[in-house]
C-alpha positions as CSV (number, residue, x, y, z in Angstrom):
1,H,-15.4,4.3,-1.5
2,P,-14.0,5.3,2.0
3,S,-13.0,8.9,0.4
4,G,-16.3,9.7,-0.4
5,L,-15.4,9.5,-4.0
6,P,-17.4,7.4,-6.2
7,V,-15.8,4.2,-7.7
8,D,-17.2,1.3,-9.4
9,T,-18.8,-1.5,-6.8
10,I,-20.8,-4.7,-6.3
11,I,-23.8,-5.5,-4.3
12,L,-23.5,-9.0,-2.4
13,E,-26.3,-10.5,-1.2
14,P,-24.9,-12.8,1.9
15,D,-26.5,-15.8,2.6
16,G,-26.0,-15.3,6.4
17,L,-24.0,-18.4,6.8
18,D,-20.5,-16.7,7.3
19,E,-18.8,-20.0,5.5
20,A,-15.6,-19.8,3.9
21,C,-14.9,-22.1,1.2
22,D,-12.8,-25.3,2.0
23,A,-9.3,-25.1,1.6
24,V,-6.6,-27.6,1.4
25,L,-4.3,-27.1,4.8
26,P,-1.1,-28.5,6.0
27,L,-1.1,-30.6,8.9
28,D,1.4,-28.0,10.5
29,P,2.0,-24.5,8.9
30,M,5.2,-24.1,10.3
31,T,6.5,-27.3,7.7
32,M,5.7,-25.1,4.8
33,E,8.4,-23.2,2.2
34,P,8.8,-19.9,2.8
35,E,7.2,-18.8,-1.0
36,V,4.4,-21.0,-0.1
37,I,3.7,-19.2,3.3
38,A,4.1,-15.7,1.0
39,E,2.1,-17.4,-1.8
40,R,-0.7,-18.2,0.5
41,V,-0.8,-15.4,2.2
42,G,-1.4,-13.6,-1.1
43,E,-4.5,-15.4,-2.0
44,A,-5.9,-14.8,1.2
45,G,-5.9,-11.3,0.4
46,I,-3.6,-9.9,3.6
47,V,-2.7,-6.4,3.8
48,G,-0.9,-4.5,6.7
49,M,-3.5,-3.8,9.0
50,G,-2.1,-0.9,10.9
51,G,-3.9,1.2,8.0
52,A,-1.2,1.4,5.5
53,A,-3.0,-1.7,3.5
54,F,0.4,-2.8,1.5
55,P,-0.1,-6.4,0.6
56,A,1.5,-8.4,3.1
57,A,3.1,-10.5,0.6
58,V,5.3,-8.2,-1.3
59,K,6.7,-7.4,2.4
60,L,7.3,-10.8,2.9
61,N,9.2,-11.7,-0.1
62,L,11.5,-8.4,0.1
63,G,13.9,-11.1,1.9
64,A,14.7,-12.6,-1.3
65,G,18.0,-11.3,-2.2
66,R,18.4,-9.1,0.8
67,V,19.8,-10.7,4.2
68,I,17.0,-9.8,6.9
69,H,18.5,-10.2,10.6
70,T,15.5,-9.0,12.5
71,L,11.3,-8.6,12.2
72,I,9.8,-6.0,14.1
73,I,6.2,-6.6,15.3
74,N,4.4,-3.4,15.4
75,G,2.1,-3.3,18.4
76,G,2.5,0.2,18.8
77,E,-0.7,1.5,18.0
78,C,0.0,5.1,19.3
79,E,-3.3,7.0,18.0
80,P,-5.5,7.9,20.5
81,Y,-8.4,6.4,20.7
82,L,-7.2,3.3,18.9
83,T,-7.4,0.2,21.2
84,C,-8.3,-2.8,18.3
85,D,-4.5,-4.3,18.8
86,D,-4.6,-3.6,22.1
87,R,-7.4,-5.8,22.9
88,L,-6.7,-8.6,19.9
89,M,-3.0,-9.0,22.2
90,Q,-5.1,-9.4,25.0
91,E,-7.3,-12.0,24.1
92,R,-5.9,-13.7,21.4
93,P,-2.0,-13.6,22.2
94,D,-1.5,-17.3,21.1
95,A,-2.8,-16.6,17.6
96,V,-1.2,-13.7,17.3
97,L,2.6,-15.3,18.3
98,E,1.7,-18.0,15.6
99,G,1.2,-15.8,13.1
100,I,4.5,-14.0,13.9
101,R,6.5,-17.2,13.9
102,L,4.7,-17.9,10.6
103,M,6.0,-14.3,9.2
104,Q,9.3,-15.1,10.5
105,R,10.0,-18.6,8.8
106,A,8.9,-16.8,5.2
107,I,11.2,-13.8,6.0
108,G,14.2,-15.9,7.4
109,A,15.1,-13.3,10.2
110,G,16.7,-14.7,12.8
111,A,15.2,-12.5,15.6
112,V,11.7,-11.0,16.3
113,V,11.0,-7.8,18.2
114,L,7.3,-7.7,19.3
115,A,7.3,-3.7,20.6
116,I,4.0,-2.7,22.5
117,E,3.8,0.6,24.1
118,N,4.1,1.0,27.6
119,N,0.3,2.3,28.4
120,K,-0.6,-1.3,27.2
121,P,0.4,-3.3,30.7
122,Q,-2.3,-6.0,30.0
123,A,-1.3,-6.7,26.4
124,F,2.3,-6.8,27.2
125,E,2.4,-9.6,29.9
126,A,-0.1,-11.6,27.8
127,M,2.3,-11.1,24.6
128,Q,5.2,-11.9,27.0
129,A,3.5,-15.2,28.3
130,V,3.0,-16.8,25.4
131,A,6.4,-15.6,23.7
132,E,8.3,-16.6,27.0
133,P,9.5,-20.2,25.2
134,F,11.1,-19.0,22.1
135,A,14.4,-17.7,22.7
136,D,14.6,-16.1,19.3
137,I,11.1,-13.8,19.7
138,R,11.1,-11.1,22.6
139,V,8.6,-8.7,23.6
140,E,9.7,-5.0,24.5
141,Q,8.1,-1.9,25.8
142,V,8.2,0.9,24.0
143,P,7.3,4.8,25.2
144,T,3.9,5.8,24.5
145,R,4.9,8.5,22.1
146,Y,3.4,9.7,18.7
147,P,4.0,8.6,16.0
148,M,6.1,5.5,17.6
149,G,4.0,3.3,15.3
150,S,6.2,4.3,12.0
151,E,8.5,2.2,10.7
152,K,11.3,3.9,10.8
153,Q,10.7,5.4,14.3
154,M,9.9,1.9,15.4
155,I,13.2,0.4,13.7
156,Q,14.8,3.4,15.5
157,A,13.7,3.1,18.8
158,L,14.5,-0.5,19.1
159,L,17.4,-1.4,17.0
160,G,18.9,2.0,17.0
161,L,19.5,1.8,13.2
162,E,18.4,5.0,11.0
163,V,16.6,4.2,7.4
164,P,18.5,6.5,4.6
165,A,16.0,8.8,3.1
166,G,14.3,7.1,0.0
167,K,15.1,3.5,1.6
168,L,12.9,0.7,2.9
169,G,13.6,-1.3,6.1
170,A,14.6,-4.5,4.4
171,D,17.4,-2.2,2.9
172,I,19.1,-2.9,6.0
173,G,17.8,-6.1,7.0
174,V,14.4,-4.9,8.8
175,I,11.3,-5.7,8.2
176,V,8.0,-4.8,10.1
177,H,4.4,-5.7,10.1
178,N,1.6,-4.7,12.1
179,V,0.0,-7.4,15.0
180,A,-2.7,-7.4,13.6
181,T,-1.2,-8.8,10.2
182,A,0.3,-11.0,12.1
183,H,-2.8,-12.9,13.7
184,A,-5.0,-12.6,10.0
185,V,-1.8,-14.4,8.6
186,Q,-2.3,-17.4,11.3
187,Q,-6.4,-17.5,10.3
188,A,-5.2,-17.7,7.1
189,L,-2.9,-20.7,7.2
190,R,-3.8,-22.3,10.5
191,L,-7.6,-22.3,9.5
192,G,-8.1,-21.2,5.9
193,Q,-9.8,-18.3,6.5
194,P,-8.9,-15.3,3.9
195,L,-9.2,-11.9,4.9
196,T,-13.0,-11.0,5.0
197,S,-13.1,-9.5,8.7
198,R,-11.0,-7.4,10.5
199,I,-11.3,-5.7,14.5
200,V,-12.3,-2.0,14.2
201,T,-12.2,0.4,17.5
202,V,-15.7,2.7,17.2
203,S,-15.0,5.7,19.9
204,G,-15.3,9.3,20.2
205,G,-17.7,11.3,22.4
206,A,-20.4,11.2,20.2
207,I,-20.7,7.6,20.5
208,A,-23.0,6.1,22.9
209,T,-21.1,3.0,23.7
210,P,-17.6,2.7,22.1
211,A,-16.3,-0.6,21.5
212,N,-14.2,-2.8,19.8
213,L,-16.1,-5.0,17.1
214,E,-15.0,-7.7,14.7
215,V,-16.7,-6.9,11.7
216,P,-17.4,-8.1,8.0
217,L,-15.5,-6.2,5.3
218,G,-17.8,-3.9,3.1
219,T,-20.0,-3.1,6.7
220,L,-21.2,0.6,6.6
221,A,-19.9,2.8,8.8
222,S,-23.6,3.7,9.9
223,E,-23.8,-0.3,11.0
224,L,-21.1,-0.3,13.4
225,V,-22.2,3.3,15.2
226,A,-26.0,1.9,15.5
227,F,-24.6,-1.5,17.0
228,C,-22.5,0.8,19.7
229,G,-26.2,2.6,20.6
230,G,-25.6,5.3,17.8
231,L,-24.8,9.0,18.2
232,T,-25.4,11.0,21.6
233,E,-25.1,13.8,19.4
234,E,-24.3,15.7,16.0
235,P,-20.4,14.7,15.4
236,A,-18.8,17.8,14.7
237,R,-16.3,15.2,12.6
238,L,-16.2,11.9,11.5
239,L,-12.8,10.1,11.0
240,L,-12.2,6.8,9.4
241,G,-8.6,5.9,11.3
242,G,-7.0,7.5,14.2
243,P,-7.4,11.1,14.7
244,M,-3.8,12.1,13.4
245,M,-3.7,10.2,10.5
246,G,-7.5,9.1,9.6
247,H,-9.4,10.5,6.5
248,A,-12.3,12.5,7.1
249,L,-15.7,11.1,5.7
250,P,-18.9,13.0,4.2
251,H,-21.1,11.0,5.6
252,L,-21.6,7.1,7.6
253,E,-23.1,5.3,4.4
254,I,-19.1,4.1,4.3
255,P,-17.8,0.5,3.7
256,I,-15.7,-0.5,6.4
257,V,-12.3,-1.3,4.2
258,K,-8.8,-3.9,5.4
259,G,-7.2,-0.9,6.3
260,S,-9.9,0.8,8.7
261,N,-8.7,0.3,12.1
262,G,-10.9,2.7,13.6
263,L,-14.4,5.0,13.0
264,L,-14.2,7.9,15.5
265,A,-17.2,10.6,15.8
266,L,-15.9,13.3,17.8
267,N,-17.8,15.7,19.3
268,A,-17.1,19.9,19.0
269,A,-15.3,19.6,22.9
270,E,-12.8,17.2,21.1
271,V,-12.2,19.2,18.1
272,G,-11.9,22.1,19.2
273,Q,-12.5,25.4,17.9
274,D,-11.7,25.9,14.3
275,T,-10.1,29.4,13.7
276,G,-9.3,29.1,10.2
277,E,-5.8,29.4,8.4
278,Q,-3.7,32.2,9.6
279,P,-0.3,32.7,8.0
280,C,2.6,31.2,9.0
281,I,4.5,33.3,11.6
282,R,7.8,31.1,10.5
283,C,7.9,29.9,14.5
284,S,9.4,26.5,13.4
285,R,7.2,24.3,15.7
286,C,6.8,22.1,12.9
287,V,10.3,21.7,12.4
288,E,10.5,20.6,15.9
289,A,7.4,18.6,16.2
290,C,8.4,16.7,12.8
291,P,9.7,12.8,13.3
292,L,11.6,12.9,10.7
293,G,13.6,15.8,10.8
294,L,12.0,17.6,7.4
295,L,10.8,21.5,6.9
296,P,7.5,21.8,6.7
297,L,7.0,25.2,6.4
298,E,9.6,25.7,3.6
299,M,7.6,22.0,1.9
300,A,4.2,23.7,2.3
301,A,5.3,27.5,1.0
302,R,6.7,26.1,-2.1
303,V,3.5,23.5,-2.6
304,R,1.3,27.1,-1.8
305,N,2.9,28.2,-5.0
306,G,2.3,25.2,-6.9
307,D,6.2,24.0,-7.2
308,V,5.7,20.7,-5.9
309,E,8.9,19.7,-7.6
310,A,10.8,21.8,-5.1
311,A,8.8,20.6,-2.5
312,N,10.2,17.4,-3.2
313,D,13.9,18.4,-2.9
314,F,12.7,18.8,0.4
315,G,12.2,15.3,0.9
316,L,8.4,15.6,0.8
317,A,8.7,11.7,-0.3
318,D,9.9,10.8,3.1
319,C,7.2,12.6,4.9
320,I,4.8,9.8,6.5
321,S,1.4,12.3,7.2
322,C,1.8,11.8,10.5
323,G,0.3,15.5,11.1
324,S,2.6,16.3,14.5
325,C,3.3,19.7,11.9
326,S,-0.4,20.7,11.5
327,Y,-1.1,19.6,15.6
328,T,1.4,21.7,16.6
329,C,1.0,24.6,13.9
330,P,-0.2,27.6,15.8
331,A,-1.7,29.1,12.5
332,D,-3.7,26.3,12.0
333,I,-2.1,25.6,8.6
334,P,-3.2,22.4,7.5
335,L,0.2,21.2,6.5
336,T,-0.5,17.5,6.0
337,H,-3.1,18.3,3.5
338,Y,-0.6,20.6,1.5
339,F,1.6,17.1,1.3
340,N,-1.0,14.7,1.0
341,Y,-2.0,16.7,-2.3
342,A,1.8,17.2,-3.2
343,K,2.2,13.6,-3.6
344,G,-1.0,13.4,-5.3
345,E,0.1,15.8,-7.7
346,L,3.4,14.0,-8.3
347,T,2.0,10.6,-8.7
348,R,-0.5,12.1,-11.4
349,R,2.9,13.7,-13.3
350,R,4.7,10.7,-13.0
351,L,1.6,8.3,-14.3
352,D,1.1,11.0,-17.2
353,K,4.8,11.3,-18.1
354,A,5.1,7.5,-18.3
355,K,2.3,7.6,-20.1
356,S,3.5,10.3,-22.2
357,E,6.6,8.0,-22.6
358,E,4.4,5.0,-23.7
359,T,2.6,6.7,-25.9
360,R,5.8,8.2,-28.0
361,A,7.5,4.7,-27.6
362,L,4.0,3.2,-29.2
363,A,4.4,6.1,-31.9
364,Q,7.6,5.5,-33.0
365,A,6.9,1.7,-32.9
366,R,4.1,2.2,-35.3
367,Q,6.2,4.6,-37.6
368,A,9.2,2.1,-37.7
369,R,6.4,-0.7,-38.7
370,M,5.0,1.4,-41.1
371,E,8.3,2.4,-43.0
372,R,9.3,-1.2,-42.1
373,L,6.1,-2.5,-44.4
374,A,6.8,0.5,-46.9
375,A,10.3,-0.9,-47.7
376,E,8.9,-4.0,-47.8
377,K,6.0,-3.1,-50.5
378,K,8.8,-1.4,-52.6
379,A,11.2,-4.3,-52.4
380,K,8.7,-7.2,-53.7
381,A,7.2,-4.3,-56.0
382,A,11.0,-3.9,-57.7
383,K,11.3,-7.7,-57.4
384,R,7.7,-8.3,-59.4
385,K,9.4,-5.4,-61.9
386,A,12.4,-7.5,-62.4
387,E,10.5,-10.9,-62.8
388,R,8.2,-9.4,-65.5
389,E,11.3,-7.7,-67.4
390,A,13.3,-10.9,-66.8
391,K,10.3,-12.4,-68.5
392,K,9.8,-10.1,-71.4
393,K,13.9,-10.2,-71.9
394,A,13.3,-13.9,-72.3
395,A,10.6,-13.8,-74.5
396,A,12.1,-11.4,-76.9
397,E,15.4,-13.4,-76.8
398,A,13.2,-16.6,-77.8
399,A,11.4,-14.5,-80.3
400,A,14.7,-13.5,-82.0
401,K,16.1,-16.9,-81.5
402,A,12.8,-18.7,-83.2
403,E,13.3,-15.8,-86.1
404,A,16.9,-16.5,-86.5
405,E,16.3,-20.5,-87.1
406,T,13.5,-19.3,-89.2
407,K,15.5,-17.4,-91.8
408,T,18.0,-20.0,-91.6
409,G,16.0,-22.5,-92.6
410,E,14.6,-20.2,-95.7
411,K,17.9,-19.9,-96.9
412,T,18.4,-23.8,-96.8
413,Q,15.8,-24.4,-99.0
C-alpha cells in the first residue's frame, strides 16, 4: 500500500498484450441516459483523479434530488512540480472536452466552467479552441495560488459562492470534477477502456530526467524512476503526490494507484533544513494562511492534549489538509499531521461506537428472541398440560359413566 502499511494483495502476471475486454458501446455516447452514464462510469472504476480518488459515479449521482446549475472542471493543478493535467489538456483536448460534455449530461448542469490556472497558457489555448463551439461551456483562467485546486476555493473563486461548513458543493448547486477524470470518462464511454492506467508526473531534484508518464496502475514507483534515468543522488524525501498534500514514501517499492498524480524525489536543497518541532509562539501565521479561516493553533493544541472532540468543535472536519498552516509555521510544527491523526482518531471512534451500538442491538435482539422462544415454549408446555388434563378428565368421566351404567344394569337384573 502507498502508505507503507501491509495489506492483502494479489500478484498479477500480465501477458504483455495490454488488451481490454470487449465492451458493447453505443454509436454515440451522448445519446446515453444520465443514469446509464453514471452506471458505466462506476463499472469502469473511475475515481477522482486529482488525488482524492472519490468514486466519480457517486458524484455524478449527486444531482439526483438536487438542482445542479454548474459543473466545474478543475484544471488548476495548483501544487508545485505537478504538470500531468497540464500536459493532458495540451495533448488530448478533444478527448477531455467530450468527457466534460458526458459528465454534464449525466449531472444535468446547465453550464460548465473549465478552470485553468494562468501559468498554463498552452493548456488554456488548447481547451479554449475545442470548447469554442459550445456556448454553455466556458474556459476561464484563475490565479496561480495554492490551494486554488481545492473544491471550495474553486467554487468561490469562479462563482462567488461559499459552501457552508459541513456541506457539499452539490448542496448549493455546483459539482466539481477533475480534468483527468473527464478524460477517463471519455475513454470508458467512447472506447470502452476501464481505468487501468493514469498519467503521473515524475519529478524532483533527485530525478535524472523528469517526465510525465502514462503508466498502468500497480506499476512500482521504482520502475518509473528507472524509466526516467534513475536517481542522481540520494533523495532527502520521497513523495507520492505533490509536495503539499502528498504522502511520504518509506521506499520506492510502492505501487501507483488511481489517486497517484505525482512521484517526487526531492533533494536536500528542496526539502530544506529540518530544525525539529519548536514550541508554538502564537504568531497566528497559520490562521492567516488557512484558506478556510480555521484556527490551526487552537485545533493543534487540543489534539496534542488528546481532546480530538474539542478540536472537531473548532472545525477539524472542514480542514482540507492542504498543508498551508504547516508550511508557514515558523516553529516547524507539523500541524497537518496532527489534524490527519485527529481525523483518523475521530473516524476510529465513530466506527467503534457504531460497532458497539450494533453489538448492543444484536444482544438486545437475541435477548428478545430468547424471551420469545421461552414464552412460546412455556405456552406450548401449558397447552400440552391442559390437553393432558382434559384427556384425564374425559377418561375419568367416561369411566364414571361406565361404572354408573354397570351399577344400573345390576339393579335391573
